[in-house]
C-alpha positions, 0 to 999 in steps of 0.5 A: 499500499501505498499513500501520499497526501496532496493539496488540491490546487484546482480552482473548482476542487474535484468538480465533475470535469476533474472527478472524470478524468480521475476515475477514468485514469483510475480504472485503468489500474488493477489497484484499489484507489482511494481519496481520503478526505478528513475521516470520509473515504471514497472509491476514486474509481467512482464519480459519484464517490469522488464528487460525494467527497466534496473535495475543494480547492485547499483541501488536504486529502491523501490518495490510498492505492493498493495493488500489484501496480499501485506505485504506477498508479500513484506516480499518474494520479499525482501528475494528473493532480500536479498538470490540473488534469490538462487545464495546465 
């Protein structure tokens, strides 16, 4: 299992477009991938789960990857966050 904290810089947080892009990316991996905000944990492979987490700009979240391809998944997810899901 790999865990990494990240502060969300996307101006509108994880609204529909970045949430959809995150889910699409996560579905490429076999690993179980979750987002944790405070005490709430969401399945990163579910758009509704990510939207329900209500992640806003400035929120610190944890990305949790567990499985055979966890390191590669984490690397790509963090890269996507840093690239603003293609908006930068």
